[in-house]
N, C-alpha and C positions, 0 to 999 in steps of 0.2 A: 213633478216638482223639479225645478231647475236649480242646479248648484252653481254658485259663483264664489269666487275668492275676493275678499276686499280687506282693506287696511282699516284698523280701528285703534284709537288711542287707548292706553292702559286705563285711564280714569273712566272712560265710557264702558270699557270691557268689565271693569270691576262693578260698576253700577248695574250693568245688565246681569251679571252673575248674581248679585245680591237680589235684584228683582226676581230672577228665576227661582231662587231659593225661597223667598218670601211668598211667592205665588205658587209654589210647589210645581214648577214647570221645568222641563229640560231647557237648556240654553237656546236651542233653535226655536222652540215654541214661544219662549219669552221674547225673543227677538222679533219673531213674526207678529206677536200680539202688540208689542210696543210700536212697531212700525205701522200697524193698522191704526192704532190710536193716534199716532203722530200725523199720519197722512190725513186722517179724518179731521183732526184739529186744524190742519192747514186749509183744508177744503171748507171747513165750517167754523170760521173764527168767532162767530157769535155764540157758539156752544162751549160750555166748560168741559173739562175732562170727565167728570162724573156723568154728565149727560151723554157724552160720546160712548163711554163704557156701557151705560144702560142701553143705548141703541144697539151696540154690537152684541150684547148679551141677549137682547130681545130678538135680534135677527137669528141667532143660534137656536134659541128656543123655538122660534117659528119654523126654522128648517128641520128641527127635530120632531115637529108635530106636537109640541107641548102647548102651543097656543094657536088660536085661529085668528084669521083676519077679521077685523071689526066690520060687521054688516050695518051700514048706516041706516038702512031701511027698517031695521028691527029695533032702533032706539026710540 
């Protein structure tokens, strides 16, 4: 993982700290998660935030082996 220093205004910093506490994450994890959601929202403007979060969570479940890919031949 690469470390970078950046400037952030106090209002956004406070919002991220609150998000981290509500989601029971450390600040770095909350920032990474919020950035993933934000970038996915920019790339997929037709999707709402809940849909994007569902896709990200499903991807994590799939990578953890908790779900299998759908086999269309078996439907």
